[in-house]
N, C-alpha and C positions, 0 to 999 in steps of 0.2 A: 603544344598539339593535348596534352594531357591534363593540363589545367583547362584546355575548353571540353572534355568529354567529363569532366568531374563538376565544369560549372562554379558558378560564384557562391561563394562562402557568405554571402549578404547575410541569408536566411539567420547566419550565428547571432548578428546582433541585433536583428531587428523583430525576429519569428519567435516562433512558441516555445521555443528550447533557453532561448535567453530571460521569459518572464516565468517562465516552469522554474528555472534552478534559482531564484529569484526568490519566489514563491516556498519552495521547497526548504531553505537555506534559513529565509524569517518563520516559516511554522518552526523551523527547529527552536533558533535564536532564541526566539522573542519568549515563549511558553518554558522555556529552560532558563533562562537568565529570571523568570519570576518563581520558577521551583530550588532556585540552588539553596535558600537557609529552611527548606523540607528535608535536604539529604541527599547525599549519592543514593540510597537506596531508591528514594523518586525520580528522579531529574533524569538518572543515568538512562535505565529503562522507558521513560516517558519520552527520551530524545532518541533511543535508540528502537522504538518501535515507528519513530517517524521517518528516520533514515533509510531502515531497508523497505517499510513499506511502500512508502515512499518511489520506491526506483522501480515498482510494479505500474504505475500508474502510466499506460501510453494513452497517447492522443485517440481519443473518440467522443462518443455522445453520450447523452445524459444518459441512456442505457446500458453503453458500455462500461461508463462509469459505476452507475450505480452496482451491474451484474461483477465487477469485477471486486467494489466493495466488500458485496457478502461472500462470494467465494475466500476470499484472503480473510476476512475476521472468521468466518467459521473453521479455515484450513488453519489458519493459525491459534485460535483458541483450542481446537481438537491435537494438535500436534502441542500445542504446551502440557495440558493437562494429561496428556500420556506420558510426556517428558518427565513431568513432574513426579508421577506415580511411579516410573522406573529408577530414580536415582535414590531408591533405597539399597540395590542391589548390582554387584559388576556385572552378573551375568544376562540381567534385567536390562540395564543400560546396553549389554552388545548385543540384545536383541532390539530393542529400538535403535539404533545406528542403522541395521542393515533394514530393518524391513522400512525402518520410517525415510531413508533414503530413498529405496528405491521404489518406494510407492509412490515418493513429492518428484520423483525425477520422471515418471510415468505420466504427471501432469501436461510434460513436454505433448503429446501425444492430443491433447487439448488445443490446441495453438496458443500462439506467444505468450497470450494475457496471462492464462494456465499453467504453464513453464514458468513462466517469470515468477506466477505467487508460490506454485512451487518452491522453486530454489531458494526465494527467500525465506520464507519457511523453515525452511530447515538450515539457512544460515541463522535466524533469528536461536533456533534448537541451538546451534553451535555454542551464541553467543551466552543463552541463559546456562549453558552448562559449563562453559570457560569462564566467565564470571564469578560462578561457584557465589551467588547471594548467601543468607544468612536462612532466608525464607523465598523459598525458590517461587512458590506459590504467587505470592505479593506484588513478586518481582515480574512475574508473566502477568499477572493483573496488569501492571502499569504499560509493560510493552501494550498491552493490548488498546487501554486507552491511547496512548501515545498514536498505533492504527485508526483507529476509529475520528480518533481528531484531525487527521490528515485527510483520511478521505470525506469526513465532511467538509472542510476546505477542498477539497478537488470538485466534489459533488455541488456546494455553490459556487465555485466559481464558472464552472458548466452551465450551470441555469442562467447567469447573469451575462456570460458572451457565448450564446451554444454555437455560435459559427467560427469561435476562434481556430480550433484545427482544421475546420473543412479551409480555413483561407490560407491558414500555414501550409495545407497539403497540397492546396492551388499554385499557390509559391512555388514550391520542389518541383510540381507537375513541369509548371512553364521554364523554369530555367532548366532541367533536364531536356527539354524539348526546343528550348536554345541550345543547346550542349550536343544535342543530334543534328542538328541545323547545320552545325557549326561543323561536323564530323564527317555528315554527305560533302559539305561543300569541297572537302581532299577529295573527293571521288572525279570532280573536273578539275582535280588542282595535278598539270604532269610531273611537276617537281617532287609529288610524294608517289612513292610506289601503290600499285593498286592495291594489292596483298595488306598493307599498312592502313591504305584509307578503309577494308572492311573491317579489318581488326580494332578501327576506331569506332566506325561505324556500330558494331554486333554490341561491344562495351557500353556504348551510348546509348545504345537502344534495350540493354539489359535493365541498365540505371532506371531507364524511364521506363519500362514496363513494370518496375514495384511501386514508383512512384504513382504508376495510374490506379494499381490495386489498392493502393490509401484512399486514394479520392474518389474510387467507385464506393468504398466501404462506407467512407464518409456522408458521400452523397445521397446513397442510397439506403441507408439503416436507418436514418435519424427523419421519421414522419415528417417533420415542422419541413421540413426537404423535399420530399420525395413526394408527399400528396399534398403539395401548396400549391392552391392554382395562381395565388398573389400573395406580393409583399414578398421579405427580402428572403423567404423561403425559395419561391419563385426565382425569386434575383439568384440565389447561390445555385438553384438548378441548373435556368439556363447558360450561367457560368460554367459549370462542368460538363453538361453537354457540350459546349464550343470549344471546350478544352480536349474532350474526346473526339472530336471530328477534326480537331487538329494533327493528332495523331494518325488518326488517318491518312489525310492531307503526306504529311511528313516520311509518312513510312510508305507511301509508294515509289513504284519503280517500274518504269515501263519500256526498259529497253538496258544495254546491256554496256556498261562503261569503259569496257573495253575499245569494243568498237566503238563506241563513240568517242574515246581520244583520240584514235585514227580519222575516224571519217569528217569532225568538224574542226575548224581552224584554230590554232592558239589564240587567238585575240576574243573570240567569242567564247573557247573555255573558261581564257579568262575571266570574261564578263558575266559570265554565268558564275564561277566561283563567288565573284564580292557582290553580286545578288546575292546567294544565300547565306555569305557572310554576313550581309548586311538585314535580310530577315532574323538570323539569328540573333544580333545585335538587337534588335528590336525587340523580339519575343521576350528578350531576358530584360529588357526595360519596362515589357508588359508585366515581366510576373515581377518589379521592385512596386509597381502601382498595385499590384495585389495586399501588398502590405501597406505601403504607403501612398495614400490617391490623394494627388493633388490638382486643381486642375490647369495651372501651367506645364508639368508635367501630361498631360492630358493632350494638349495644345500640342505641347512637341512632340509625342510619338505622332498622332494624328499628322503632323506635318511630315514627319521623316517617314512614315506609312504611304502617305502621297506622293512622295518624290521616289520611293521604290516602284508604285505602279507605274506612274511615270518613266522610270525606268525599264520596266520590263514592255508595255505599250513601244517604245524607243525598239527594243532589241526585235520587237517579232516586225516593225518594219522592215528589220535587215534580215529576217530568216530567208528573201528570198534570193539571197545570193549565194546561198547554201546548196550545195546536193542533195536532191531528192530525201534518203536516207537520212540526211545531219539535218536536212530543214524541219522534218516530221520529228526527230527527235527534240531539238530544240522547241521547235513548237509546241510541246508537250510537256517541256520542263517549265516553260513560260507558263504555260497553263493551269500545271500545279502550284507553280509559284505564284499568281493570280489569287490563287484559292485560299492560299494563307495568309496573304493582304489580305486579303477580304473578310476572314475569321479575325485575324488579330484586330483589323476596325470595329468588327461586331465587339467583339470584347474589349476594346480601350473606351468605346461609345456606349457602350453597355446593349446595344439594340440585339432586336433578336435575329436569331439564324433565319438564313434569307429562305429556306427551305430545310424546317426543321422537319427529320426524318422520323417516319411512322414506328416508331421502335418502344415496345415494352420495356423500360428502363428497370423496370425493380428485375427482371432474368437476368443484368450483366453481377447484382450482388455479390460480393464474395460470402463463400461460406466459411466465415468467422468464428462461430458460436460453436459451444460444444456441445458434440453429439454422440450419445453412448454408442450408435451404431460406427464410427467411427474409429473406436477403440480398438473393438475386436482386430481387426489389420493390423494393428501396432503392436499385439503381443502374439505375432510369429516371429520367432527367432532372426529370423535375418532382417527383421526392421530396426533401423539405427535406434530410435526410442527406447525400444528394449535393449539391445547391446549396451545402449549409453546408460541406463535405468540399474543395468546389471554391475557395470563398471564400476560404478560408481559407492552401490553398495558392495560390492569386493573391496574395494579399498578402505571405506569408512569400517569396515568388520576389522582388517586384518590392521589398519593406524590405532584404530583407539585405545585396544587393550596395552600396546606397548605405550602409547602418547600415555594413557593413565595409571601405568604400574612404573614409569621408568620418569615420569614428570619433568620433559626436556624442558626448563624455567618456568617461569611464571607465565605464559603465554603460548601453551602448545594447542591451544587451541585453532591457533593461524593456521597451523598444519591444513586440518580439516577443510576450515577457512578456505584455503588457499586451491585446495585439490576441487572446492565446489564451484568457485569462481573460474578459473583458468578453464574446466572440462567444459567441451562440446561435443556434438554428438561423432561429428566428423573430425578425422585426422587434421587437417588444412588447418578451421577454427581453431582447433586445440594449441595446434604449434603456436600459431601467429599470437593467442591470448599468452601464451607461457612466456612466448620472446618480449610481450608486451609490459609484462607481469614484473619480469626481470629488469629490466633498465629504467622502467618505471618507480619500482621499489627504490632502488640503488639511487637515481637521482632526488626522488622523494624524502626519504631519508638523509640523504646529506643539505636538501634545500631544509628540512626542518631545523636538525639539529645546528646549520648556521643564521638560520631566525631565531634560534632559542639564548644564541650566544650574544646574536646582536641587539635582541628587547630584552633577554633576561628573565621572563616573569611578569613582566606590565601588565598593565591595562592591555596597549598594542598587541600583546602575544596574542587575546582571545580575539581580539580586532583578524587581526590576519590569521586565526584558525578559523574564524566566519568565512573570511575572505576565500580560504585557500576551498573551504568546504565547497563555497559557490562556482569553485572554479572543475570540482568534482562533477558535481549536477548537471554543469553545463557541458561536460565534454566529455562526460562516461556512453552518453549515443555514439557519438562519432570520431570521436580523437580516446579510446581508450587508454592508451599510455599514459597520455599527458594527465589525463583522470585519474591514474596511479598515482602518479607524483602529485596531484595537489591530497587526495585521500593521505596518502605515507605520513606529507607532509603533518596534515593533520593528527594521524596517529600519535608523532612526536611529540608535536607541543601538547597533545592534551594529557601524554600519560607524564611528559617529563611536569607539567605544571603540577599533576597530581603525589608524585610521587619524587620530582626532579629529576635532571638527563643523568643518564650513565651509560656508558658502551655495553653492558648487558641488555640493555633495551633498544640499541640499535641494532647489534650483534644477535638477541633474539629474532628478532624482526626480518632480518636479513636469511639466517637460518634457517627457517619455520619456510618461511619464502619457498629458499632452495629446493625442502625438503618436500613440500607440499605439489610445486611444478615438477619435479622429479617423478614424482607417485603420479599425477597426472596424467606423465608420459608414457609413462610403464603400463599403467592401466588404459592408455588407447593404444597399447600395442599387443596387450592381452586380448583386449574384446576391440576387433579394430572394426570400423567403418570407414572401408576403403571406399571413394570416389568413382575410383578408377573401374573400379567393378560395374559401377553403374551404366556409365558411359553408352554401353550397347544398348541397354534397356532405355534408356534418357533417348536416345539416337531414332530406336524405333518408334518412341511416344512422338517423336516432333515428325518423321516421317508422315506415320497413320493418320496426325491428326490436319498434316496440309494434305494427304488424301482425301481427307472427308471435308475438308473447306473448298477443296477442287470440286467436290460431288455437288458443295452446294452453292455453288458458284454458277456449276451448270442450270439446278434446279431452277435455281430463281433466276435465271436469263432467261430461262426456258417458260417461264409464266406459274412456276410448279413450286416456288422456291417460297421462303419467307426471311423478310431482312433481320429480324431480327437473332434468327437462328443461325445464318449468313454471318451478323456480327460476331456471336457467341464464339462461332468457329473460328473466325479472326484473332478476338483476345483468347482462346486456346493454346493456337498455333503460334502467338505472339509467347505467348510465356512458355512454350515451348523449346523453342529460340532460346529463353534466357534461361532456361536451365539446364539445358544443354550446355549455351558457354558459361555459366556460373560452374557446371559440372566439370568441366575443360580445365579453368582456373584452381579449382579445389585440385584436382588430380595432379597438378604440376607441383604441387608446394609438397606432396606424400615422398614419403620414403622408397626409392626405387623410380619416381617417377623419371628419372632417364630413359629406363628401358621401353618407355612410351613411345610411338611413332608419331613427335608432337605434328611436324608438316601434314599429315595424314589428318589426325586430328582437325588442325587448324581450316583445312582445307573443306571438312567435312561441315565444322561449322561456316563456312565464307558461304557454301554452297544453301545449306539450310536457310541462312540467310536472305541469300538472293531470292529463293523457290518462294517466301515468303512474303519479301517484297513483290514481288512480281505478282502475286495472287493476290496483294492489298490493292495495285494498280487494276488487276481485270475486276477486281470485287468494285471498286468504283468507278468502272466504266459501263458495268451489269447495270448499277443502281441509276444512271445515267440513261441508259439505254442506247447506246450507243452500236452496240456491236452484238453480234449474234457468237454462236462458241461454232468455232471452228473444228469439224467432224477430230479430220487427220491428223490435226496437232493435239487437240484434248484427249483422242485415243491412245497417241504416242504417248501424252506425259501423263494418264492416268494408270497405263501399263508398266510403264519406268517406276512409277511411285509404289504400286503392287509389289513388283518382284523387291525392290530395294526392301521394302518392308518385312517381306516374309524372309529375303534372305537374313535379314536384320535380326528378327524374332524364329528363326529355325524352323517356321511352321511352312516355309514352302523351296523348292528349287527354281534357278535359272531356266526359263523357259526358251529362250533364245540368245544366240551369242550377243554380247552388247557391243555396238558396233556407233560412231560417231554421227549425232543426229546434225543434219547438214542446216547450218543456220549463217543465213546471211549476215552480211556487216551490217553494224548497227540493228540488229533485228529486234524487233519488241514486239510485247503481250503475248499473243499464243507461241507463237515461233520458239522466241527466248525463253518461255518456260519448257514446251517442251524437250529444247538443247540442254537445260539446265537438269531437267528433271532426269534424261539420258544420262549426261554427265556420273551424275548421282548413282544411277544404277550401273557403271563403267567401274566409279571408285570402293562401292558397295562391292561390289562382285571381286575385285583384284583383292580388296582388304578381307574378305570371306577367306580365299583362296590361300591369303599370306598366313591370316590371324585364324585361323577356324576356331568357334566357341567351344566351351566345353559345357554339354549337356549337364543340367544339375538332376 
């Protein structure tokens, strides 16, 4: 089951990560090989600049790459110049570490790209200080040239292959769509508890929501795609819109699975499970075709989709054997499955969508660019980025002075390096990175020592170092612990090759890692960002977004709405469901998580997901113009969501005692929405009485 949710790892071997790792490795090994005769003072900083700045190179368009290059090069130059100027006195260095670490960590307020740039520039400053070059300014200059060399290669690559990142993003999105379908198939499987099936589905949807945002950014931020009426740009835009439409169909639920399991025969449920698992397999095969498209593969997938279509028609002929409520539910499942098959056929055959929805696609472009207006809210003390920057500044200020005075060996700067590498704004991620860093360092040191004694400083030692370096670049985005193994082995081999293997080298690496990880955890306790304290606010946002989505559906059905606004409301609601699920996952690894009411959190997560899924189904019905809004059910649902939002945000009191809304067996649509909304109100009201919130 977990394997199904995580999806296939085929992209590791055929996708962008592999090729980027290869490019990154060659970008270091080839120039450093030619610069060996120039001396350590040149090849070391040049390779260091490529190594670290390359880690800021996220997938993106030409504009993204150019912006990243400008920001990183300017920030690196400014940081290096200030560092060189401050190195003459200990007290200026103390001020530098406090101010630079605080400012560079605040870069995270501008998004992932700027956050990585700030982190890598701080790491480069640590290396420039720790390696203690004779001429620090010249050393920094060669670091700058290495960074410039890498950014030049990155921009050239995206100019030559402009749709490479988009192809990878579509692959991952289709993989996640297949995983969501597989998770939803468990809802029809009576051998799987329904609560577990909902949990699997929520996690799969959370992952898919992240992949969808990446696709939207790459699809809509590139003028070659979003504004291209024909050619390759139009082809990729069509594929991207089809993938977006696929998510709408997959995420829609028109009925209550609990009632459905009781109303539909076991044989029919088994066939539905098999059908949806077949759709999952076809979607994953289509994802493979996004990377390696061949005519035989297209024909094979087309035949498989035709078989699924035949299975849907055959099952539709047997619906009359069910009772009225069950027959209606099965018919809707089959109609939904048929729409998914049609979309998969369009993607496989490169056909246009049968009815392209009249959308303003640019309205869905995620706001990933840095905006000065977005920095101001971050500078409030309760924001996680402010606390994170303050935490790192205090740790650097406290650690640098004893490190510089007591001299914990030749490589004591590794302590500062470990602190910045393992630290994250919230505790859960910091704890996870600490564990991965510790066991990865232990395994990597052992591997490096064994490799050195096996190869003994021969040519193959350097070849193996390059292989480990490639492994680090390949794994660092999705298997950080294994990436630490690779980079630790590289450190042992390179330093042993320069100074010889010694117990002090290995012991110091391990000792500094332990100190750095311990300091990072202490800092996380001193300046905590507890995810559990944000759960109520995340739930409030989720309920309010669902209420707004419901209003948009009502306006659209009445003829007063707009399809773009309704789809945007769906996007925001799905993102809120994913954010709440992620918040729960982070809270469960924090200290004191045993005091949380975990069953209550899981129940609220389940209700949030189910209400969102029903809303998506109602929105699809509204787009097809099949039904009007029933006044009784819609009023009940709106009232329940409004009161739930008021209780969660402390802005209102409950106007009526919650009672169970009478829901028929196998209820669907608006009736199911009213029942679920009322159940959410009952759960929220009970939780508010049991755990009253403290007003700030």
